[in-house]
C-alpha positions as CSV (number, residue, x, y, z in Angstrom):
1,X,0.1,0.0,0.0
2,X,1.9,3.0,-1.2
3,X,1.6,6.0,0.9
4,X,0.5,4.2,4.0
5,X,3.0,4.1,6.7
6,X,5.2,6.9,5.1
7,X,6.6,9.4,7.7
8,X,5.4,13.0,7.9
9,X,8.7,14.3,6.5
10,X,8.3,12.3,3.4
11,X,4.6,13.3,3.0
12,X,5.4,17.0,3.5
13,X,8.3,16.8,0.9
14,X,5.9,15.2,-1.6
15,X,3.1,17.8,-0.9
16,X,5.3,20.8,-1.1
17,X,6.9,19.5,-4.3
18,X,3.7,18.7,-5.9
19,X,1.7,21.9,-5.0
20,X,4.7,24.3,-4.8
21,X,3.9,25.0,-1.1
22,X,6.0,25.5,1.8
23,X,4.2,23.6,4.7
24,X,6.1,23.0,7.8
25,X,3.6,20.8,9.6
26,X,1.1,18.1,8.6
27,X,-1.5,20.0,10.9
28,X,-1.6,22.8,8.2
29,X,-3.5,20.5,5.9
30,X,-6.5,20.7,8.3
31,X,-7.8,23.8,6.4
32,X,-8.7,21.4,3.5
33,X,-7.0,23.6,0.9
34,X,-4.1,21.2,0.2
35,X,-6.5,18.3,0.0
36,X,-8.5,20.1,-2.7
37,X,-5.6,20.8,-4.8
38,X,-4.2,17.3,-4.5
39,X,-7.5,16.1,-6.2
40,X,-7.2,18.9,-8.6
41,X,-3.7,17.6,-9.7
42,X,-5.4,14.3,-10.6
43,X,-8.7,15.5,-12.3
44,X,-8.0,19.4,-12.8
45,X,-11.8,20.0,-12.4
46,X,-11.7,21.6,-8.8
47,X,-13.0,25.3,-8.7
48,X,-9.7,26.4,-7.2
49,X,-11.0,30.0,-7.1
50,X,-13.3,28.9,-4.3
51,X,-10.6,27.1,-2.3
52,X,-9.3,29.4,0.5
53,X,-5.6,28.7,1.2
54,X,-5.5,31.4,4.1
55,X,-8.5,30.1,5.8
56,X,-8.5,30.7,9.5
57,X,-12.2,30.7,10.4
58,X,-14.1,27.4,10.8
59,X,-16.7,28.4,8.0
60,X,-13.9,29.0,5.5
61,X,-12.5,25.6,6.2
62,X,-15.9,24.1,5.9
63,X,-16.2,25.6,2.4
64,X,-12.9,24.0,1.4
65,X,-14.2,20.6,2.6
66,X,-17.5,21.1,0.6
67,X,-15.5,21.6,-2.5
68,X,-13.5,18.5,-1.8
69,X,-16.8,16.5,-1.0
70,X,-18.3,17.6,-4.3
71,X,-15.2,16.3,-6.1
72,X,-15.5,12.9,-4.3
73,X,-19.2,12.8,-5.2
74,X,-18.5,13.7,-8.9
75,X,-15.9,10.9,-9.3
76,X,-17.7,8.3,-7.2
77,X,-15.0,8.1,-4.6
78,X,-16.3,6.1,-1.7
79,X,-14.3,7.6,1.2
80,X,-15.7,9.1,4.3
81,X,-14.2,12.5,5.1
82,X,-14.2,13.1,8.9
83,X,-14.5,16.9,8.6
84,X,-15.1,17.5,12.3
85,X,-11.9,15.8,13.1
86,X,-9.7,17.2,10.2
87,X,-10.9,20.7,10.8
88,X,-9.5,20.7,14.3
89,X,-5.9,20.4,12.7
90,X,-4.8,17.6,14.8
91,X,-1.7,15.7,13.7
92,X,-2.8,12.1,13.7
93,X,-6.1,12.6,11.9
94,X,-4.6,14.8,9.1
95,X,-1.6,12.4,8.8
96,X,-3.9,9.4,8.1
97,X,-6.0,11.3,5.6
98,X,-2.9,12.6,3.8
99,X,-1.5,9.0,3.6
100,X,-4.8,7.9,2.1
101,X,-4.7,10.8,-0.5
102,X,-1.1,10.0,-1.4
103,X,-2.1,6.3,-2.1
104,X,-5.1,7.5,-4.2
105,X,-2.8,10.0,-6.0
106,X,-0.3,7.3,-6.9
107,X,-3.0,5.0,-8.2
108,X,-5.0,7.5,-10.2
109,X,-2.6,10.3,-11.4
110,X,-1.8,10.8,-15.0
111,X,2.0,10.8,-15.2
112,X,1.9,12.3,-18.8
113,X,-0.1,15.3,-17.7
114,X,1.7,18.6,-16.8
115,X,0.3,20.2,-13.8
116,X,1.1,23.8,-12.9
117,X,-0.1,24.3,-9.2
118,X,0.6,28.1,-9.0
119,X,-1.4,28.7,-12.2
120,X,-4.2,26.7,-10.9
121,X,-4.3,28.9,-7.7
122,X,-4.9,31.9,-9.8
123,X,-1.6,33.5,-8.6
124,X,-2.8,33.6,-5.2
125,X,0.1,33.6,-2.7
126,X,0.2,30.3,-0.9
127,X,0.5,30.3,3.0
128,X,3.9,30.5,4.4
129,X,5.5,31.5,1.2
130,X,5.6,29.4,-1.9
131,X,8.3,27.3,-3.3
132,X,7.7,28.2,-7.1
133,X,10.5,28.3,-9.5
134,X,12.1,31.5,-10.7
135,X,10.5,31.0,-14.2
136,X,7.1,30.9,-12.6
137,X,7.8,34.0,-10.6
138,X,9.0,35.6,-13.8
139,X,5.9,34.6,-15.6
140,X,3.7,36.0,-12.8
141,X,5.6,39.3,-12.8
142,X,5.3,39.7,-16.6
143,X,1.6,39.0,-16.6
144,X,1.0,41.4,-13.6
145,X,3.0,44.2,-15.3
146,X,1.0,43.7,-18.6
147,X,-2.3,43.8,-16.8
148,X,-1.1,46.9,-14.8
149,X,-0.1,48.6,-18.0
150,X,-3.2,47.8,-19.8
151,X,-5.3,49.0,-16.9
152,X,-3.5,52.3,-16.8
153,X,-3.7,52.9,-20.4
154,X,-7.4,52.0,-20.7
155,X,-8.3,53.9,-17.4
156,X,-6.1,57.0,-18.2
157,X,-9.0,58.9,-19.7
158,X,-11.8,57.2,-17.7
159,X,-10.5,58.0,-14.3
160,X,-11.4,61.7,-14.1
161,X,-14.9,60.7,-15.4
162,X,-15.3,58.2,-12.7
163,X,-14.2,60.6,-10.0
164,X,-16.8,63.1,-11.5
165,X,-19.5,60.5,-11.4
166,X,-18.8,60.0,-7.7
167,X,-19.1,63.7,-7.1
168,X,-22.5,63.8,-9.0
169,X,-23.9,60.9,-7.0
170,X,-22.8,62.6,-3.8
171,X,-24.6,65.8,-4.8
172,X,-27.6,63.8,-5.8
173,X,-27.7,62.1,-2.6
174,X,-27.5,65.4,-0.7
175,X,-30.3,66.8,-2.8
176,X,-32.5,63.8,-2.0
177,X,-31.8,64.2,1.6
178,X,-32.7,67.7,1.5
179,X,-36.0,67.1,-0.2
180,X,-36.7,64.3,2.2
181,X,-36.2,66.6,5.2
182,X,-38.5,69.2,3.6
183,X,-41.1,66.5,3.0
184,X,-40.9,65.5,6.6
185,X,-41.4,69.1,7.7
186,X,-44.3,69.5,5.4
187,X,-45.9,66.3,6.8
188,X,-45.4,67.6,10.4
189,X,-47.1,70.9,9.5
190,X,-50.0,69.1,7.8
191,X,-50.5,66.8,10.8
192,X,-50.6,69.9,13.1
193,X,-53.1,71.6,10.9
194,X,-55.2,68.4,10.8
195,X,-55.1,68.2,14.7
196,X,-56.3,71.9,14.8
197,X,-59.2,71.1,12.3
198,X,-60.1,68.1,14.4
199,X,-60.4,70.2,17.6
200,X,-62.5,72.9,15.8
201,X,-64.8,70.1,14.5
202,X,-65.2,68.6,18.0
203,X,-66.0,72.1,19.4
204,X,-68.5,72.8,16.6
205,X,-70.2,69.4,17.1
206,X,-70.5,70.0,20.8
207,X,-72.1,73.5,20.1
208,X,-74.3,72.1,17.5
209,X,-75.7,69.5,20.0
210,X,-76.1,72.2,22.6
211,X,-78.2,74.5,20.6
212,X,-80.1,71.7,18.9
213,X,-81.1,70.6,22.4
214,X,-82.4,74.0,23.2
215,X,-84.4,74.0,20.0
216,X,-85.8,70.7,20.7
217,X,-87.0,71.9,24.2
218,X,-88.7,74.9,22.7
219,X,-90.3,72.6,20.1
220,X,-91.6,70.3,22.7
221,X,-92.9,73.2,24.8
222,X,-94.8,74.7,21.8
223,X,-96.4,71.3,20.9
224,X,-97.5,70.7,24.5
225,X,-98.9,74.3,24.8
226,X,-100.9,73.7,21.5
227,X,-102.2,70.4,22.9
228,X,-103.3,72.2,26.1
229,X,-105.0,75.0,24.0
230,X,-107.0,72.3,22.0
231,X,-108.0,70.6,25.3
232,X,-109.5,74.0,26.5
233,X,-107.1,74.4,29.5
234,X,-106.5,78.1,28.7
235,X,-109.3,80.7,28.8
236,X,-110.9,81.5,25.4
237,X,-109.8,85.0,25.5
238,X,-106.1,84.1,26.0
239,X,-105.9,81.0,23.8
240,X,-106.1,82.9,20.5
241,X,-103.2,85.1,21.1
242,X,-101.2,82.3,22.7
243,X,-101.9,80.1,19.7
244,X,-100.8,82.8,17.4
245,X,-97.6,83.2,19.3
246,X,-97.0,79.5,19.3
247,X,-97.6,79.3,15.6
248,X,-95.1,82.1,15.0
249,X,-92.5,80.2,17.1
250,X,-93.1,77.2,14.9
251,X,-92.6,79.2,11.8
252,X,-89.2,80.4,13.2
253,X,-88.2,76.8,14.1
254,X,-89.2,75.3,10.7
255,X,-87.9,78.1,8.5
256,X,-85.9,77.1,5.4
257,X,-83.9,79.0,2.9
258,X,-86.7,78.8,0.3
259,X,-89.4,80.2,2.6
260,X,-91.6,78.8,5.3
261,X,-93.5,75.6,5.5
262,X,-96.9,77.4,6.5
263,X,-96.7,80.2,4.0
264,X,-94.9,83.5,3.9
265,X,-96.4,86.1,6.3
266,X,-96.2,88.7,3.6
267,X,-98.7,86.9,1.4
268,X,-101.6,87.7,3.9
269,X,-100.6,89.7,6.9
270,X,-104.2,90.1,8.2
271,X,-105.0,86.3,7.9
272,X,-104.2,84.3,10.9
273,X,-101.7,81.6,10.2
274,X,-103.1,78.2,10.7
275,X,-101.1,76.0,13.2
276,X,-98.8,73.6,11.6
277,X,-99.7,69.8,11.6
278,X,-98.1,68.1,14.5
279,X,-94.9,66.2,13.6
280,X,-93.6,63.5,15.6
281,X,-90.4,64.3,17.5
282,X,-88.6,61.4,15.9
283,X,-89.4,62.7,12.4
284,X,-88.3,66.2,13.5
285,X,-85.0,64.8,14.8
286,X,-84.3,62.8,11.7
287,X,-85.2,65.8,9.4
288,X,-83.4,68.5,11.4
289,X,-81.1,69.1,8.5
290,X,-83.9,71.0,6.8
291,X,-83.8,73.6,9.6
292,X,-81.4,76.4,8.9
293,X,-80.8,76.9,12.7
294,X,-79.6,73.2,12.9
295,X,-77.3,73.3,10.0
296,X,-73.7,73.0,11.5
297,X,-71.5,72.1,8.7
298,X,-69.1,74.9,9.3
299,X,-71.0,77.4,7.2
300,X,-73.5,79.9,8.7
301,X,-76.9,79.4,6.9
302,X,-78.4,82.3,4.9
303,X,-80.7,84.6,6.8
304,X,-84.3,84.7,5.4
305,X,-85.3,87.8,3.2
306,X,-88.2,88.7,5.6
307,X,-88.1,88.6,9.4
308,X,-90.9,86.5,10.8
309,X,-91.7,89.0,13.5
310,X,-92.7,92.4,12.2
311,X,-92.7,95.6,14.1
312,X,-96.5,95.9,13.7
313,X,-97.1,92.7,15.5
314,X,-97.5,92.3,19.2
315,X,-98.2,89.4,21.3
């Protein structure tokens, strides 16, 4: 069984030579990054841009092991990966798994294939330095210099425009914030004005109920007095004048903008106005909107053209 029983020194030398790394301890393999690239050296289908060689947090290491597990699943490798143990970076657990990977690599690698570990890592610096050759370093430097030159050339004219765009965005943001603060101020003023109107409506409704109650009392008094006159409670010489007075009060109570329910007094000043037909209190309450004195919609009703009580009349 090749790879099983090899010492940690032999395994580290093989690992560093294969992946151009500079690992000093087997425990460093616990991050899972080296395991991913060992499998990539066999199949070259590992998404190395997702592998984190500088993983220090547990969630970063778990990401590496998920990449490794997906590779095992893709190639039907029946090997249980004890992630909970390997991620603790203990020597014995990682030594055994590295020995198994060395054996699997020997059995499945393609000796004719050329593998460039640094290129597969997308030129990311390996942990603890890298053992790349001078040619690889030169190639990386050349590519970086070309990329930097191209970036400077292409962005030489666009850099000022991008700075100007940032200034415009900042000005627009300030303008929006200013408009927003003004809108908040207007909303506050409208809310205060609405509260004022609500208070005014409450006062007007209270006054309306107050004066309507007074008019209702007068209406009841007139109706009860008319009933007493019809029953003959008052003397005959007094009942005529009293009834005329009560009818005049009823005309005032039931006056509308278009005239009076019992006829206008100017039509026949000498004719005694007939008493109005009794109206049930419930009907009068339901129809009190027809009475100008009871209209309290915030607008003072129009005053009739002619007064109901003339200077010539006496009671």
